N, C-alpha and C positions, 0 to 999 in steps of 0.2 A: 842258747839260753842256759844259764846255770840251773842245776837241779835244786839249789837252795832258794830259788825264787819262783813263784807262780807267775803266769802270764799277767802283765799289768801291775806287778809289784816290784818295782826296781828299788835298789838301795837309795837312789837319789830321792825317791818319793818317801821312803821310810825315814831317812835322815838327811840332813843338809850336807852333802859331800862337796869337797873342794874339787877343782878340776884335776889336781894331782891324784886324789883318791879315785876319781872316775877312771883315769888312765891306768891305775893299778888293778882295777876290778873288772873292766869290760873289754871285750875284743870283737864282738859280733857287729854285723851291719855293714853298710856301704862304707868304703874307705876314701872316696873322692866325692866332693860336692860341698855345698854350703848347707849348714844345719842351723835352724832357727827355733827359738822357743820363747814363750812368755809365761810369766808367773804373777800371781797376785795373792796376797794374804788378806782374805776377805774380798768381797766383790760387790762394790768397790772397796778399795783399801790401798795400802802400799804395794807396789809391784815392781817387777823388773823384766828385762828382756836380755836375751843372749844370742849371739850369732858367731859361728865358727866356720871358717873356710879351710878345707883340708884337701890335700892332693896326695894320693897313695899313702894315706895314713899320717902324713906330716901336716902340722898346723901351719897354714900360710898366714892367716890373720884371724884375730878374735876381737870381739867388741861386746860390751854389755852396758846396760844403763838402768836407771831407777826413776820411778815417779812416785811421789809420796801419796797421791790420791788418784787411782786409776782403776781400770778393770782388766781382767785377764785377756779379753779379746783385743783391747787396745794394745796391750803388751805383745800379743802374738803378731799384730799388724806392724808394730814398731820393729820387731825383730826381722820380719820379712822385708820391710823397706830397707833396712840396713844391709841385709843379705843381697838384695837386688842392686843396691848401690856399690857393692864390692865388685860387681861385674861391669865392664865397659858396655856402653850401648852396642848392640850387634853381637855381643859375646854369646857363647853357648855354654850350657852346663846344667846341672841339676841343683835345685834348691829344695831341701826337705823341711817339712814342718809337720808337727803332730796335730795341727789344728785343721780339722776338716772344714771349718768355717772359712779359713783363709784360702785353702785350696779351692773350694767351691766358688767362693767370691771371685777369685782371679781367673779361674778356668771355665766357669759356667755362667755366672750371674752378671758380672760387671758389664759385659757387652750389651745386654738388654737394658740394664739400669741406665747406662750412658745414653742409649737411644731414647729412653723415656725421660730424659732430663734428670737423671740420678734419683729416680723414684722406683720403688718396688710396687708391684701390683697391690700389695697390702699396706703401703704407706712409705714413710721416709726410710732411707738407708741409714742404719746405725753406723756411727764412727765414720761418717762420710769424708771427713778431712783426711783420714788415714787411707781409706779405701781408694780415694781419688789419687793420692800420692803413689800408692802401690800400683794402681792400674796404669798410671802414666809411665812408671818405670818398666812395667811388664811390656807395654807397647813399644818402648825403646829397645827391648831385648826379646825379640820374637823367637829366638832360638833357645831361650831358657825354658826348661821344663820344671814346673812346680809340682812336687811330689809329696804325697802323704806318707808318713812313717808312723807306725804304731808307737804310742807314748809308753815309756817306762817298761819296756820289755828287754832291756839290756843292749840295745844298739849303742855302741860306744859313742858316736858323735852326737846322737840325739841326747844321750845322757849328759854329755859334755855341755851341749847348749843349755840343757836344763840347769846344770851347775852354774853356768854363767848367769842365767836368768834369776837364780835364787841367791846370787852372791850378796845381794843387799841384806840378806838375813844373817850373814856371817862377817867375821872380821877379815877374812881372806877369800880370794877368788878360788 
């Protein structure tokens, strides 16, 4: 982590960097995997999602999208769904997200929710349409590891996914 940044204070959070600017500034973090992120200006409000697949530091594929009226959690799930879809059923690999909600949903809670007819003990599951889509994809890819990565601390590919997720705020990716 650069001495010019405190933990949790990345340049992508301080200003809207392009993916090229992220590549110039950051080097840390895992260099292989799929990295996902969601963003929202206001909650709800306009938002975006970004997903990048890398192998040994080389971009294999990247995707991003926009929704004019959404929430941050919906964008986090959209990014994860796209990340899962990049892998064939049965494939193995790591998918990183800085959303603990997404990680916990897909690694801890969804099994029980499904058994209870997609209900939490405290009521309905929020964003159920996206949760079910993501859960179905996870079930088809049992060798995929969904991993949490700290947001905005200089991990190159997490910062890159953030730049993709916030591309809707800029004229260029």
